[in-house]
N, C-alpha and C positions, 0 to 999 in steps of 0.2 A: 026506838032509835038504833039499838044494836042490830036489830033485824034489817032495818032499812039500809044501814051502813053495809051490812053483809051482802044485800042484794045488789047494791051499786058496785061493790067490789067484784061480784061474780060477772056482772055485765061488762065491766072493764076487762076482766080476764078473758071473756069470750071474744071481745074485740081484738085483744092482743093476739089470741090464737088464730082468729080469722086473718089478721094481717100477716102473721107468720106463714100461714098456708098459701096466701096469694104470692108472697115473696118467694116461697119455695117453688111454686109453679113457674114463676118468671125467671128463675136462675137457670142459665144455660148449663147443661151437663152437670147439674147439681145432684148430690146424693145426701139426703138428710142423715144426721148421726147424733150421737151423744158422747159427751166426755165426762169423766168423773173428776171431782175435786175433793181432795183430802184436807180436812181442817181439824186443828187441835188434836193431834195424835201423830204417832210415828215420827216424832221430833219435827213436826210441821206446825208452823204458826197459823194465824187466822187472817182472813181477808174479810173482816166484818166490822160493823160499827155498833156502839152501845149508846143508849139514850135513856133518860129518866123523864117520865111524863110529868113529874112534879117539879121539874126545874132543878133537880139535884138536891132537894131537901129531904127526901124520904128513902132513897135507894143509893147504892154504890156498887161498882163492878169489881170483880176480882179476875185477873187474867194470869194464867200460868201455863200457856200452851208453848210447846217447843222447847221446854227447859227441864224435861224429865218428870214433871208432875202435872200432866195435862189436865186442865179443867178450865171451863168458863163459868163464872158464877155471877148471879145478880143477888144482892143481899139488901135487907132493910137496914136503915140506920137506926140508931137509938132515938126513941121518941114515943109519944103516947099512941097516936093513931095515924092512918092514912085514909083519905077519902075513897069511896067506892069508884071503880073503873080506872083508878090510877095504876100505872104499871112502869116497870123497867124492862128493857128488851135488848137482846143481841140480834142484829139484822145482817143477812147476806143477800146482796142484790145480784141478780143475773145480768150479764152484759147485755147491752142493747141488741135486739134481734134474737135473743135466746130466751129460754124459759127453764125453770127447775121442775123436773118431772118426778124425782124420787129422792128420798133421804134416808140413810141409815145412821145410827149413832147410839150413844149410851147417855142415859140421863139418870139423875137422882135429885132429891129435894127434901127440905124440912119446911112444912107448911102449917100455919096456925091461924085460927080465928078468921076464916073466910079467904085466906090467901090461896091462890091456885098457880100451878105451873102449867103453861099452855105452849104448844108448838104448832105452827101452821103457816099458811101462805099470807103474805102481805102484798096486796095489789092496790095501787092507786090511793094509798093512805089508809085503806081498810085492812082488816085482819080476819081471816077465816081459820079458826083453830081446827086441826085434825086430830090432835092428841091433847088430853087434859088430865091433870092430876090435882087432887084437892086434899090429899092426906100425906103425912110425912112418910117417906120411904127412902132411907139412906143407902139402900143396896143399889149398886150401879147395875142398871138393867138395859138390855138392848131394846131399841125401838126401831120401827120402820113405818114410813108413811109415803103415800103415793098420791099425786095430784092428777085428777082427770084432765084438767087443762093446765099446761105448764104455767107455773107461777113466775111472776116477775121478781119476787123476793120471798125469803122465808125468815121467820122470826121465832126467837125463843123468849117467852114473856114470863115475868113474875108480876102478878097483879092482884089487886083487891077485887074479888069477884062479887061485889055487892053494888047496889044502885048508887047513883051519884049523890043521893041525899043521905047515905049511910056511910059507915067507915069500918075499918078493920084495925084491930089492936096490933101494935108492933112489939109488944112485950108478952111472951118471948118473941125474939126476932125470927123471921122466915128467910129462906134462900132457895134458889134453884141452881142446878149445875148441869153441864152438858160437856161431852167430849167425844173424840174419835168419830167425827162426822164424815160420811161419804155422800157427796151431793152429785146426783146425775143431772147434767145440764143438757137440755135439748137445743141443738144448733141446726137450724134449717137452712142456713145460708151457705152457699159454696163460695170459696174465695174468688177473687177476680185477678187472674194472672195478667201482667202487662205484656203487650206485644214486644218481642225482643227488638232491640235497636243496636246502634253503633255499627261496627265494621261489617260483620258477616251479613247482616240483613239490610245493608245500605244500598243494595242493588249492584248489578254488574258482576263480573267474574272475580272470584276470590281464590287465594291460595295461601298456604302456610298457616301460621297461627293467627286466628281472628278473634277479636273481642266481641262478647255479647253482654250487654247490660240491660237491666229491666227493673220494674217496680211492681210489687205484688201487694194487694190490699185485701181486706176481709172485713165483714161485719159479723161479730160474734166472738168466738174464742181466739181469733187471731191466726195468722199464717204460721204453720209449723215447718213445712217442707216446701221447697221449690226445685224443679228440675227442668233441664233443657234437653230436648229430644231432637235428634237428626235422623230422619228415616226410621223413627221408632226406637232408635238406640240412644240410651242415655249418655250424654256427653258432659253433663254438669249437674251436680246435686248440691243444694244448700240447705242446711238445717238452721233455722233461725233460733235465737236464744229464747227459750220458753221456761216459765216457772213450773217445774215438774219434779216428781220423785218416783222412784221405783218402789211400789208397794204391792206385796202379794203377787209378784210376777207380772205386773202391768204398770205402765206409766200413768200416773194420776197428776192432775194439775194441783198446784199448791196455792193458786189464786183463781178467783172467779173468771178472770180473763187472763189466761196464762201466756199468750203469745202476742206479739205486736200486731196492730191492725194494718200497718203498712211497713214494708221493708224493701230496700233496694240492694242489689248485689251485681257483681260482674264476674264473668268467667272467661276463660280462654279456650277456644275450640281448635284442636289440631286437625285441620282439614286433610292432611296427608293420609289420615286413616280411612278416607272415603274415596271412592272412585270418581273419575272425572264425569261431570254432567250435572243435571239439576237434582236437587235434594229438597226434602220437606223439613222445615224447621218449626218446632212447636215449643210452647212454654206451658208447663202445668204447675199448679199450686195446690197444696193440701193443707186444710186447717187442722186444729187440734182434735176436732170431732171426727176426722177422717173424710170430710167432704172434699172432693177434688173437682177441678175444672181446668180445661186446657184452652188455649187459643186456637183459632183456625190456622191450618198450616200456612207457612210463608215459604215460598219457593226461593231457594238460594242456589247460586251457580258456583260450582267448585271445579278447579282445574289446577293440578300441581305438576303435570308432566309437560316437558317441552315438546313442540311438534317434531315430527320426523324430518328427514332431509328433503329438500325440494326434489320433485320428480321432473324428468325430461328437461334438464337444464340445457339450453341451446343458445348459440350465438348466431345472430342474423348474418348470413354470408358464410357460415362455416367457421371452423376453428383454425383454418389456414392463415396465411399472411394477409393483412389488410393494408391498403395504401391510403385509405381515408381515415382520419382520426375521429371516428364516430362509431361507437359500439352499442348495439342494442341487444339486450339479453332478456330471455324469457324462460319461464319454467311453469310447471304445474304444481299447485299446492297439494299436499297429501290430504286425504280424507280425515277430518277431525272427528267425525261421527258425533257422539254426545259431548265431546270436549269443546272448549271455546274456539271460535273461528280464528283463522290466521289474521293477525292484526298489523303485521309489518315484517320487514326483513332487515337483518344486519348484513353488511357487505364490507369487503376490504380488498384493496388492490396493493400488491407489493411487486417490486420490480428491480431492475438494475440500479447500481450505485446507491443502494439503501433507500430507494423510493418506497414510501408507505403512506397511503391515505389515512391510516388509522381506521378504527371501526366506525362506519357510517350507518345511519338508520333511515330507512324509508318507511314511513307510516302509511297505512291504508288497509282497510278491511278487504281481504281477498286479493291483495297485491300479488301480481304474477309477472311483472316485467319491470325492467329498468332501461331507460332510453337515454341516448346521447351521452354516454360515458366517454371521457377523453383521457388520453395518456400524455405525459409531459414530453416524451421524446421516443424515437424508434427503439424497439427492443421487444423482448419477450417478457410478459407480465403474468402474474397469477391472480385470478379473481376468485375470492371465496365468498360464499353466501350461506347463511343459516336463517331460520325463521323464528318469529316471535308470535305467540298467540295473544288474544285480548286479555288473558289473565296475567300477562307479563312473563310467562315462562319462555326461556330460550336457552339453548345449549350449543356453544360453539363446537362441541365435539361432533355435532351432526352436520357440520359444514361440508359442502362439496366444492370442488375447484374446477376452474375452467381457464385454459390458457388464452391470453389476449396477445396477439402478435401484430405489431405495427411496424411497417416499413414504408415511409413516404419519401425516401431518398433514392434518386436514380443511381444505377450502378456506375462505376468508373470503367471506361473502355478506352483502349489505346492500342495502336498497331505495334507489334513487336518488330525489332529490326529484321529486315529480310536476310535470308541466307545469301552468301556471296555467289555470284555467277559471272560469267564472261560478259563483257559489255554488249556483245551481240546476242546474248541470251537473257531470258527472264528466269528468276528462281522458280523452282518446281511448285512452290506454294507461298501463300502469305497467311499471316495469323494475327489475331488480335487478342490481347489479354483482357479478361473481364473480372472485376473484383466488386463484391458487394458485402458490406459489413454485417448486414442483418439477415435478410431472407435468403441471400446467396444467389449466384447467377443461375438463370434458368435456361438460357440459350441465346442464339443470335444468328446473324447472317452477314455476309460480306458481298459487296457489289463493286463493280469496276466499270470504267468507261474510258475511251480515248479522251485526251485532254480537250480536244475541240468538239467532242460529241456532247449531246444533251441527255441522252437516254442511258440510264444505269442498267447494267446486266447483273443478275444475281448469280453467284457462284455456288456450286454444291459445297456444303460445309460439313464438318464433323466437330464434335466437342471433346476436348481432352482435359485432363487435370492440368491446372496451371502450376507455375513455379512456386507461388506463395500459397500458404494454407488457406483453403476455402476458395481459391481463385480457379477460374476455368479459362481455357484457351480455345478460341474458335479458329479452326484451320480450314483453309480453302485451297485446293490444288488449282493451279492456273492452266487454262487450255493450252495445248501445244501448238495450236494453229494461229496464235496471235502473231501478227506481222510487226515489222519495225514501227516504232512510234513511242510516244509518252502516254502512260496510263496512270490514272488516279483511282484511289480506292476509298470506299466508305464502309464503315462497320456499324451495325446496329446490334444492341444487346438489351436484354430485359432480365429482371430478377423475378424471384418466385412470387412477389407481391404484385407484379404487373407494371412496375416502374420501368421505363425504357430510356435509353440514351443513344445518341448517334455521334460519330466522330469521323474525321478524315485525317487525323493527326497521329503521329507516332508518339511513343513515350517521351521522346525528347522535345516534342512540340513541333517538329518539322512536318510538312505536308507529306502524306503517304503517296508518293509517286514513283513509278519505275519507268526506265527508258530502255528500249530495245533498239540497238543499232543494226544496220544491215551487215551481214557477214562479209569479211574481207575476201577479195578474189586472189587465190593462190596462183603464182607463176607456174607454167608447165615445165617439167624436167624429164629428161630421158630416163627410161627405166633400165637399170642395170640388169645385164643377163639376158636381154631379149635377143632374138635371132641367134640362138645357140650359145649366147654368152652365159657365164656363170655368175653367181652372186659374188658381191665384193668380199674378198678375203677379210676375215676379222669381224664381220658384221654379226651382232648377237642374234641368237636363234630364239624363237618364241618358246615360253615354258610349256611343258607337256600338260595337256588337259587331264584333270582328275575324272575318273569314271563316276557315274551317278551312284548315290547312296541307296541302300535297300530300305524300302519303306517298313516302318514298325507301327504297331498298334498297342495302345496302353488302355487297360481296363482297371477300374478301381471303384470300390464301394465302402461305405461305413457299416460297421457291424456291432451290435450289442445284444448279447444272448441270442435269441432266435430271429431277431429283427435285423434287416439289412436294407440298404438303399443309398441313393445319392443324397437324399435329405433324411436325416435321422434325428429323433428327439429322445433324449435320455433323462433319467431323474437327476436331481441335484446330488452332486458328490459321486456320480458314477463315471467310470472310465469307458472308453470304447476302443475299437480297433479299426485300422485301415487295412483292407484286404484287396488283392487284385492280381493281375497277370500281365506280363509283357510278352507279346508274340510278334513273329515276323508276318510278312504279307500273306504267306500261305497258311498261317495259323499255328506254326510250330513255336513252342515255348522257347524263350531266350534265357538261358541260365547264366548266373553269375554276373548280372548287369547291375550297376549302381543306379539307384533312383534318388531324386531329391524331393523331399516332402516339406512343404512350407505350411505352417499353421498360423493364421492371422486371427487373433481374438476380436470379438465384436467391439464396437465403440463403447467406451466407458470402462473397459477392463483394465486392470493394472498391469497385467502381463503383456509382454511385447511379442513381436513376431518370433516364432520358433522354427528353426530349420533342422531337419533330421535326415538321416540317410537310411535307405533300405536296400537290400540286395535280393535279387530274384533267386529262387531255388532251382532245382533240377529241371522242372518243367515250366519255368518262367513265372511261377507264383511268388507272391510276397505277402507278408503280414507285419504290421507295425502297430504296437499298442499306443493308444492316445490317452494320456493321464487325465484325471478329473480336473475340471476347471469350468470357466464360463463358456458361452457359445462361441463358435469360431468357424472359419472357412478353411478348408484343407485342400491344397493344390499339390498334384503329383506330376513330376517332370522327369522324362528320360532324356539326358543331354545328347544322346547319340554317341558316335565314335565307332571305330573299327569297321567302317563300311556300312554302318547303320544310321538311318536318319533319326532326327530328333522327334520325340513324341511327347505330347502334353495332354493331361486330363483336365477338363473344366473343373472349377472349384466345387468341392463337396461341402454341403452345409450341415454342420453338427450343432443342433440346438439343445441347450441344457435348460431344464425347467428350474425356475426359482423355488425357494423353500420358505415356508412360514410355519409358525406354531399358533395355536388358538386355544384359549381357555375361557370359560363362561361361569358366571355366578350371579344369582342362584341358579341351580340346575332345575329347580321346580318352582313355578310361580303362577300367579293368577293373571287373567286378562286385565289390561290396564297398567300392569306393573312393568318395570324396565329390567332388562338383563344387562349386566356389565360384561364387556368383552375386552380381552387384552391378549397380547401375544408379541411375537418378534419375527422380523424378516431376516433371514440369513443371507450373508453377502460375502461369500468366499471369493477372493480375487477381484473384487469390484467395490469402489466407494459408493456409499449411499448418495442419492441425489441431494443437492444442497437444501432443497425444500422438504426433504423427507421422501420416503418411498410410498407410492400409491398402493393402497390395500383396499380390496373390495370384500365386504362380508356378504356371503351368499347363503341361501337356504335351498333345500332340495324339494322340488315340487313333484309329488308322487304321481299326479295324473299325467303330466307330460314327460316325467322322468328326466327333467332338466334342472340344472342349478340356476336360480334366479337371484340377481343382486337385490339387497335391501338397503345398503348404505356404502359409501366410499369415504375413506379417511386417509390420513398420511401418518407415517411413523415419525419419530424424532431422529436425531442424527446417529443414535445407536441402534436404530431399527425397531425400537419398541413402539407399539401403538396401543391406544385405548379408545373405546367407543361405548355407547349405550344405545339400546334399541328397546322400544316399548311395543308390546303386543296389544293390539287394540280390538280386533274383530273376531276373536276366536271364541267359539262356544263349544261346550263339551270339553273333552280332553284331547290334546294334540301333542304328538311327539315330533319335534322339529329338529332336523339335522342342519347344523350351521358349519361353515368353513370359511377360512380366510384365504384370499388369493392375492399373491404378489403380482400386480398387473405389469404388462409390458409398457415401457415408455422410453423416451429418447435418452440415449447414452446409458441404458441399463442392459448389460450383456447377458440377460437371461430371458427365456421364454416364460409366459405366465405359469406359475406353480401354486398349488393349493396345499393347505394344511390337512391334517387328519380331521374328519368331522367330529363335532361334539354334539351331544343330544340334550335338548332342553324340553322339559315337560311343562305345557301351559294348560291351565284349567280355566274355562270360562264360566 
């Protein structure tokens, strides 16, 4: 029977081994391994069971592990005898899916009258002893045993080694002892990492902090480690609670199954540490035996950077005045490359009297146009737009602006009161005043006809500045050949938006009509002094005629350093000089003559018109310094006198460049990152525009040797501006020069001016 029982046990063990091998081959990415279990030593308790084959009548256990005097004992109780084949045992069972391959330990025993101490494998209820002692040996000795086929359990037995029909004496008593066991457990299963779930792996584009949760399981020693990998980089590591102890420089289990078979956890991944685009997410798990397995990669989409500003922003019909309240705006989306596509656009319109639409959002993948925008009333409005990608990134600092100008109101036009003339004469000219509150007068025409005629005749006209601010006057000289009669007049005027108006009325509402009477017939009178007669005594004589004045010529130019001309551009804060010469008709210089110099600052400047005097030198030359300030027009006039005619030089244009500063951080970055840009626009002698100053950020293109714009922003009321720009498509290393340009715009009395360039190093 013992032999039969042992054969059955061996067959069961072989079946278990075969099943383990098949499972090992089926496990994906599995690597078989062993782990060690420490028992009853090193202050480690036991993970074993004790049993008495006699039902507790003949044996008793003694347990002293983990308390300073390590030992596990099986002892006989007091009594006469115990039947053969009866035993007591300590048993360690391998976790399901594992097997025990080797055991080290220390044993000793006191054995009498057929009692034996045996150690071996217990499989399927059987027992195969690999170590046997039948004589007393109380010296603690090391032992080692190895199993050809991993065992499902090991047992330490104290038994009566005689047939079932015989017995062993229990007087004196026998005992077996064991301690300091090191058990090698063969684990052929790899753990099963769960596919990551929750936010990051839920699909779509993700940004910022994202949660990843998972469930890992194992068959065998249990899951010890779990890690999350993004593009092969560890972004999360979890060590599960396992029963283990550091012994002789290595971690050993203190239980036969040291780690949990299933464990869940959650981590947070900071996606800002990764570039925009698709990435591979994997989960890997490792059991206590060192077996590892990973999931197949899951593609996740990451984008943490807002899109750049729209390209080629355009208004249908141009940026001039519109007389139809219907605005269509289009643009080109910037190339997102691996980042998320454009998913929508934010826009906002602000205008006079505090009008503000607030931030509006237009959704749509690849949206590149807004149609049928309307304004509440005529005026100049500002349209701002910035983009949002499908990941939800948007930055109002990338917004660009476009003016919207609406004027759907016709101008006001009325005839001015005519100048007085004799009843028999018409005035030399007629005029009409044109006023438009928004786009301003653009021009007009004046017509006349006899009161009884049907056809209107157009008069040649010229346009002058009107009496009111922003008004214009249309002046038409009357033909001298008009005969006596009544004439009526009609004026037509239009504004810059194309609205037109017609009137035949004066400002006071009266019809614009003029009447010319026939000249009176004068009676004939004798002429005194004829036929030798003399003039009547006392009659006044005609004043003597003055002789003609000598013609003069005036030459003038602007000068700064070695540059000179009638149009001159100087840097911000630089002064200039007005130089020239006054000569007579024959080219001789006129010395000691006074000249009048008028400087008119450009629109938007705080300074007013300035009048200065200059005097010509010995040869007619003159020089007048012009102080630093905004752009201006300079006019030079010689008023004449002392027989010399008046001379005037057409206005000279002195343009002054604006000034700005620019700083950047960081100065060295990688492709996909953003650089912060900030600076200030200088405004000497001019207030900043109410909406802030337009500033363009440009980069230097080496191939064309030109500065190209990358974004446009506005400053605040103190001139400070801030912006961000992300470098997307640079490979290798590039050194990029950036500058800020204060752009020209309405009521800004400076020409475009740039800051000193800053150098940014970008590595792809």
